[in-house]
C-alpha positions in Angstrom: -10.2 3.1 -10.2 -11.6 1.6 -6.9 -11.5 4.9 -3.4 -8.6 2.1 -1.2 -6.8 3.3 2.0 -4.2 1.8 3.8 -3.2 0.4 7.4 -0.5 -0.7 9.2 -0.3 -3.1 10.9 3.1 -5.2 12.8 5.2 -3.5 10.0 2.7 -4.9 7.0 0.5 -3.0 4.8 -2.8 -4.3 3.9 -5.2 -2.4 1.3 -9.1 -2.0 2.2 -11.9 -0.5 0.0 -14.4 1.0 2.3 -17.5 -0.1 3.3 -15.6 -3.5 3.1 -14.2 -5.7 6.7 -11.2 -6.8 5.2 -8.3 -6.0 3.3 -8.2 -7.0 -0.5 -4.8 -7.7 -0.2 -1.1 -7.5 1.5 1.1 -5.4 0.0 4.7 -4.5 2.0 6.6 -6.1 5.2 9.1 -3.4 7.2 6.4 -0.9 6.5 6.6 2.1 8.8 4.0 4.9 6.8 1.5 4.6 4.2 -0.1 6.8 2.0 -2.6 6.5 -0.9 -2.6 9.4 -3.9 -4.0 8.7 -6.5 -3.6 5.6 -8.1 -0.4 4.7 -5.9 0.9 3.8 -2.8 3.7 5.6 -1.5 5.3 2.9 1.7 8.1 4.1 3.9 10.5 1.4 5.7 12.1 0.7 9.0 15.3 0.3 7.1 14.9 3.8 5.1 13.8 3.1 1.5 10.8 4.0 0.2 8.7 2.2 -2.4 5.9 3.5 -4.8 4.0 1.2 -5.7 1.3 0.9 -8.9 -2.4 0.3 -7.0 -4.8 -1.9 -10.3 -7.7 -0.5 -11.4 -9.7 -2.8 -9.1 -7.9 -1.9 -6.7 -7.2 -5.9 -5.0 -3.5 -5.4 -5.3 -0.4 -3.8 -6.0 3.2 -4.4 -8.0 6.1 -2.0 -7.6 7.2 0.9 -10.1 10.5 2.0 -8.0 12.9 2.1 -5.1 14.7 4.5 -3.3 17.1 4.0 -1.0 
């Protein structure tokens, strides 16, 4: 899997690849915190919920697996 890391800009989670100058994708909105664990992205939202996303093997996208309220 490609190494990616998240940043948050104006509440949006952006996935970046090391060495690139533009994000690969925007994953979530209204985010407060985002952390990558292996091939999963865990996003804590401002409303208190947490969503776990699976990052695709090439790192260009992520899809939601589950949301905890």
